[in-house]
C-alpha positions, 0 to 999 in steps of 0.5 A: 218748441221748448216748454219751460216748467217753473219749480213746483211746490210740495203740498198734501192733497187728499192725504197724498203728498205731491208736487204741483202748482196752486192758483195761477201759473205761467208756463213759458214757451220758446218757439224755434222758427226757421223762416220768420216771414212765413205763416206759422202754426202752433198746434199742441196739447197740454195735459195736466192733472187739475185738482179740487176735491177730486183730481181730473186729468185735463187736456188744454188744446192750444192752437195759434196761427201767426206770421212771426214778422207781423207780431208786435211786442207788448210790454205786459206780455213781455213782463209776464214771460220774464216773470215766468222764466224767472221761476224756471230752474236753470244751471247755476254757477254756484252749484257743483259736484252733483252726484246720484248714487243708487243703493240696491240693497237698501232701495235708496237713492242718495243725491249730493251737491255743493253750493258755494253760497251754502244752503238755506231751507233746501229741497231736491227733486229728481225725475227722469225720462225712462219708464223705470224712473216714471214708475218709481215712487220717491219718498220725501227726501231726508236732507242734511247739510255739512258745510256747503255739501248737501245730501238728500236720501230717498226711499224708492219703491215701484208698483212694478216690483223692486226698482233698479235705478243703476245707470238710469238717466236722472235730472236733479233740481235743487232749491236753496232760498230763492235760488232754483237750479237744474242739473241736466240729465246724468247717470246714476252711479251704483253703491258698491258693498265692500265686505271685509274678509277676516283671515281664518 
């Protein structure tokens, strides 16, 4: 099963800047079934933090039993699924040269990317599967563009101490106007400090 996540919004809640979704949101799923003629059971749990005046971690159990061959397509259901998938970031042929460089001395992560169509009100989100990435706290990115090249710089901290992101696998998701594009897992490069030596 593949669970697809739409591009989130940035907003401030209770004085905390965060990412998430407001009001209704559709999370499309893709099920991989080996035998369409046999009964299939979907038994999963979606855990989300839902917030009003306070935030509560909520579990949403999903249990479905069906035989795929017996299902019929509904126009409304297909339309909702298509609309949901249209908001899910995917690889884009216009995005290239995506790189992430970690500067340990500054505790900064810098992401660069090229958009052949140029950038319009860009945003960049980074995440990764490792504990180091999950524990890291990324500031709002400072974003600049020069021609078709975007640079996003994050100050990074961690409640575990000084983060070390060199070699970590990260996922970069980019937004430009209505375009959202995801660049799959990539390894973080390390910025090398070069000291110029003056002969005596």
